[in-house]
Every structure is written in structure tokens, then in C-alpha cells.
N, C-alpha and C positions, 0 to 999 in steps of 0.2 A: 559591519553588520553585526557580526558575533558580538560583540559588545555592547551593541546596543538591547539588542534581545534579552542577554542575562540581567541587563535591568530592570526588567519586568517582573514584577511580585512573582514567584511560585514559581519561578521558570529554571531549570536545571540539564545541565548538560549529559546526558548519557551516551553511554560507551555503545558500539556497534551491537556487540553480544545481546546487550540489555535490550536494544530494538527488535535484536531476532527473538527476543522473548515476549516481543510484545502481541496477546493474541483479542482477537476484539470483531468488532462490526458494525455497522452503521443502523442503526434503529431494528436489530435483530438479527439482523442477516449477517451471514457468515463469510466474510469476504475470503478467509481462508481458502477456500474451498472454489478460488476463480483462478486462471491462469491467460496464459496465450501459447496457441500450436505453433507450428512451424509456420502454418500461411498468415499468419498474425489476427488469427478470429478468438475473442474471446472465448474461455473453454469455461465449461462449469455451469449451474443453475441460470436460471435464466434473468435473473436480477443481477446477475455480474456486468452486462453489459451496461446497466442502469449508473454502476460507479466505476467503472474502468475502460478503457482502452487501448489496444494494441498497437504497436508501430505496423504501417503496412509490409514493412518488409523487416522481415526478424529473422534471426539466423540461428538455426540448433546446433 
């Protein structure tokens, strides 16, 4: 599967460190403000629940 993805024009592999440096959002929303609490609820601004969900059982 990985080899097929690399055959797509403009696709490159980035390291975990490079992935952690990516900041951004969806349509102007800052998703870096979103997270999960210990009860499995989405935390952050109201729009966070539009873009993410948390596992029902979350261990802190």
C-alpha cells in the first residue's frame, strides 16, 4: 500500500517529527485547540465536536 501512495505525483513521506510540526485547521478553525478529557468528551471551542470525536473510554 505504501508503495502505491508514493507513486502519486507530489506525495512524499515525512517523519514523525515533521508531522508534529504541522499546524493548521479546517476552513479557518484552529484544531490544535481541540482535545479529549478523561471522560472521553471533546474539549475546546464548540467547533471541535464538528471535526473530531473521542473514544468513549479514555484513560488519563
